[in-house]
C-alpha positions as CSV (number, residue, x, y, z in Angstrom):
1,X,17.6,-9.4,-35.5
2,X,16.7,-8.1,-31.9
3,X,13.3,-8.7,-30.3
4,X,12.2,-7.2,-27.0
5,X,9.0,-8.4,-25.4
6,X,7.5,-7.0,-22.3
7,X,10.9,-6.4,-20.6
8,X,11.0,-5.7,-16.9
9,X,14.1,-5.0,-14.9
10,X,14.6,-3.9,-11.3
11,X,17.6,-2.9,-9.1
12,X,16.5,-4.3,-5.9
13,X,13.0,-3.0,-5.3
14,X,13.2,-0.1,-7.8
15,X,11.8,-1.0,-11.2
16,X,13.7,0.6,-13.9
17,X,12.2,-1.0,-17.1
18,X,8.4,-1.4,-17.2
19,X,7.2,-3.6,-20.0
20,X,9.5,-2.4,-22.8
21,X,8.8,-4.0,-26.3
22,X,10.3,-3.3,-29.7
23,X,12.0,-5.0,-32.7
24,X,15.0,-3.9,-34.7
25,X,16.5,-5.5,-37.6
26,X,19.7,-5.3,-39.8
27,X,20.2,-2.1,-41.7
28,X,18.6,0.0,-39.0
29,X,20.2,2.8,-37.0
30,X,18.1,3.4,-33.8
31,X,18.6,6.1,-31.3
32,X,17.2,5.7,-27.8
33,X,16.4,9.1,-26.3
34,X,15.0,10.4,-23.1
35,X,15.8,12.2,-19.7
36,X,18.2,10.9,-17.2
37,X,16.7,8.0,-15.2
38,X,14.5,6.9,-18.1
39,X,16.2,3.5,-18.2
40,X,18.0,3.9,-21.4
41,X,21.4,2.7,-20.3
42,X,19.7,-0.1,-18.4
43,X,17.9,-1.2,-21.6
44,X,21.2,-1.2,-23.5
45,X,22.9,-3.5,-21.0
46,X,19.9,-5.9,-21.1
47,X,20.3,-6.1,-24.8
48,X,24.1,-6.7,-24.5
49,X,23.5,-9.5,-22.1
50,X,25.4,-7.7,-19.3
51,X,22.2,-7.6,-17.2
52,X,20.3,-10.8,-17.1
53,X,16.9,-10.0,-18.3
54,X,14.1,-12.2,-19.8
55,X,12.4,-10.8,-22.8
56,X,15.4,-10.2,-25.1
57,X,16.0,-12.4,-28.1
58,X,18.9,-12.0,-30.6
59,X,18.3,-13.9,-33.9
60,X,15.2,-15.6,-32.3
61,X,17.3,-17.0,-29.4
62,X,17.2,-15.7,-25.8
63,X,20.4,-13.5,-25.2
64,X,21.0,-15.4,-21.9
65,X,21.4,-18.5,-23.8
66,X,24.5,-17.3,-25.7
67,X,27.9,-18.4,-24.6
68,X,30.3,-15.3,-24.0
69,X,32.5,-16.0,-27.1
70,X,29.3,-16.5,-29.3
71,X,27.8,-13.3,-28.1
72,X,31.1,-11.4,-28.6
73,X,31.2,-12.4,-32.3
74,X,27.7,-11.2,-32.7
75,X,27.3,-8.1,-30.7
76,X,29.6,-5.3,-29.4
77,X,28.9,-2.9,-26.6
78,X,30.5,0.5,-26.0
79,X,29.8,1.8,-22.5
80,X,29.7,5.4,-21.6
81,X,33.3,5.2,-20.2
82,X,36.1,2.8,-19.8
83,X,39.1,2.5,-17.5
84,X,42.2,3.8,-19.0
85,X,44.7,1.0,-18.2
86,X,48.5,0.7,-18.7
87,X,48.2,-1.3,-21.9
88,X,49.0,0.4,-25.2
89,X,46.2,1.7,-27.4
90,X,46.9,-1.1,-29.9
91,X,46.7,-3.8,-27.2
92,X,43.6,-2.4,-25.8
93,X,41.8,-2.6,-29.1
94,X,43.4,-6.0,-29.7
95,X,41.3,-7.2,-26.7
96,X,38.3,-6.9,-29.0
97,X,39.7,-10.0,-31.0
98,X,39.6,-12.3,-27.9
99,X,36.7,-14.2,-29.4
100,X,38.8,-15.1,-32.4
101,X,42.3,-15.4,-31.1
102,X,44.2,-18.4,-29.9
103,X,47.1,-18.1,-27.7
104,X,48.7,-15.3,-29.7
105,X,47.2,-12.9,-32.2
106,X,47.2,-14.0,-35.9
107,X,48.2,-11.7,-38.8
108,X,44.4,-11.3,-39.5
109,X,43.8,-10.0,-35.9
110,X,46.7,-7.5,-36.3
111,X,45.4,-6.4,-39.7
112,X,42.0,-5.9,-38.4
113,X,43.1,-3.7,-35.5
114,X,45.5,-1.7,-37.8
115,X,42.6,-1.1,-40.2
116,X,40.2,0.1,-37.5
117,X,42.5,2.5,-35.8
118,X,43.3,4.1,-39.1
119,X,39.6,4.2,-39.8
120,X,39.0,6.2,-36.6
121,X,42.0,8.4,-37.1
122,X,43.9,7.3,-34.1
123,X,46.5,5.2,-35.8
124,X,49.3,7.6,-34.5
125,X,48.2,6.5,-31.0
126,X,48.8,2.9,-31.4
127,X,51.8,2.7,-29.1
128,X,50.7,5.2,-26.6
129,X,49.5,3.8,-23.3
130,X,45.7,4.1,-22.8
131,X,46.2,6.2,-19.6
132,X,48.3,8.8,-21.4
133,X,45.6,10.0,-24.0
134,X,42.7,12.3,-23.8
135,X,39.1,11.4,-22.7
136,X,38.0,11.9,-26.3
137,X,40.7,9.8,-27.7
138,X,39.9,7.0,-25.0
139,X,36.3,7.1,-26.2
140,X,37.5,6.5,-29.8
141,X,39.7,3.6,-28.5
142,X,36.6,2.1,-26.8
143,X,34.7,2.3,-30.1
144,X,37.6,0.8,-32.0
145,X,37.8,-2.2,-29.5
146,X,34.1,-2.8,-30.3
147,X,34.5,-2.8,-34.0
148,X,37.5,-5.1,-33.7
149,X,34.9,-7.7,-32.7
150,X,33.5,-7.5,-36.2
151,X,30.0,-7.7,-34.7
152,X,26.7,-7.7,-36.6
153,X,25.0,-5.5,-33.8
154,X,26.8,-2.4,-32.4
155,X,25.4,-1.0,-29.1
156,X,26.7,2.4,-27.9
157,X,26.0,4.4,-24.8
158,X,26.6,8.0,-25.2
159,X,29.4,7.4,-27.9
160,X,29.9,11.1,-28.5
161,X,30.8,11.9,-24.9
162,X,34.0,13.9,-24.6
163,X,34.2,14.2,-28.3
164,X,34.9,17.6,-30.2
165,X,32.3,18.4,-33.0
166,X,34.3,16.8,-35.8
167,X,34.7,13.7,-33.9
168,X,31.1,13.6,-33.0
169,X,30.1,13.7,-36.7
170,X,32.7,11.0,-37.5
171,X,31.3,8.6,-34.9
172,X,27.7,9.1,-36.0
173,X,28.7,8.5,-39.6
174,X,30.4,5.4,-38.6
175,X,27.4,4.1,-36.9
176,X,25.2,5.1,-39.9
177,X,27.6,3.3,-42.2
178,X,27.7,0.2,-40.0
179,X,23.9,-0.1,-40.4
180,X,24.0,0.7,-44.2
181,X,26.5,-2.1,-44.6
182,X,23.9,-4.6,-43.1
183,X,24.5,-4.3,-39.5
184,X,22.3,-2.9,-36.6
185,X,23.3,0.2,-34.8
186,X,21.6,1.2,-31.4
187,X,22.8,4.2,-29.7
188,X,21.8,5.9,-26.3
189,X,22.1,9.6,-26.6
190,X,21.2,12.9,-24.9
191,X,22.0,15.1,-28.0
192,X,18.6,14.9,-29.7
193,X,19.6,17.0,-32.7
194,X,22.7,14.9,-33.4
195,X,20.5,11.8,-33.2
196,X,17.8,13.3,-35.5
197,X,20.5,14.2,-38.1
198,X,22.0,10.6,-38.4
199,X,19.6,8.0,-37.0
200,X,16.7,6.6,-39.0
201,X,14.5,5.6,-36.0
202,X,14.0,6.9,-32.6
203,X,12.7,5.4,-29.3
204,X,11.8,8.0,-26.6
205,X,11.6,6.6,-23.2
206,X,10.4,8.0,-19.8
207,X,10.2,6.3,-16.5
208,X,11.1,3.1,-17.9
209,X,8.4,3.0,-20.5
210,X,8.5,3.6,-24.4
211,X,6.6,6.8,-25.0
212,X,7.2,6.9,-28.8
213,X,8.8,4.6,-31.5
214,X,9.3,5.5,-35.2
215,X,10.9,7.8,-37.6
216,X,10.9,11.6,-38.0
217,X,7.0,11.4,-38.2
218,X,6.9,10.8,-34.4
219,X,8.7,14.1,-33.5
220,X,6.4,16.7,-32.1
221,X,6.5,19.6,-29.7
222,X,3.9,17.8,-27.5
223,X,6.2,14.7,-27.3
224,X,9.1,16.7,-26.0
225,X,6.9,18.4,-23.4
226,X,5.7,14.9,-22.3
227,X,9.1,13.2,-22.3
228,X,11.4,16.0,-21.2
229,X,9.0,18.4,-19.5
230,X,10.2,21.3,-21.7
231,X,8.6,23.5,-24.4
232,X,10.3,23.3,-27.7
233,X,9.7,24.3,-31.5
234,X,10.8,22.0,-34.3
235,X,12.1,23.9,-37.3
236,X,13.7,22.6,-40.5
237,X,17.0,23.7,-41.7
238,X,18.1,22.3,-45.1
239,X,15.4,19.7,-44.8
240,X,16.6,18.4,-41.4
241,X,14.4,18.8,-38.4
242,X,16.0,20.8,-35.5
243,X,14.6,21.0,-32.0
244,X,14.8,24.4,-30.4
245,X,14.3,24.9,-26.8
246,X,12.1,27.7,-25.8
């Protein structure tokens, strides 16, 4: 579904991505991990077509070849943060239906938004203004807007930011279910243990390069020392690997 080949990207003279290559297909839940400045968020924006990068193909077609409406029906991107505007939560999520709507929303558009708000447990916020809700609630609104696009690919940058423990679990379960239903979920995260619990594949990045790519088998104490510069122990609790900082 997504193919990345020898991807390079620079901001001015500073190269951020240095020859990144990988493929990801439907049914996968992929977590991109690594320290600050590794290039994770830049990579996600390249995948989303926000940054114009050569080397990214979606459904065997360069992402830069897609028209905005085409891409919006195929791919949804959740940034680390969104601006809290004066619109209601319902109307903010309804913006995710722009690729499908005519001049006015249809009954189907309204039903889709209603369903997603309830699924994320924020149906009671529908008529509140976005600038009147908490940061965690706003994060859920951002995810709801992405899901309203009914995409095949869901890209999320730190989706559990500002969320309490219960909401973190809900969002990660949602991303896993999205993949299991035939979509492709890719998340950028700092919470390694949360990623390990839910994702099925991990890409570890450092200095704009892929340092490891695979399932639980790639996890090692040596990898964490190389990527993060910290010593860890990896233990299993109820069959789930847990990374412990030393």
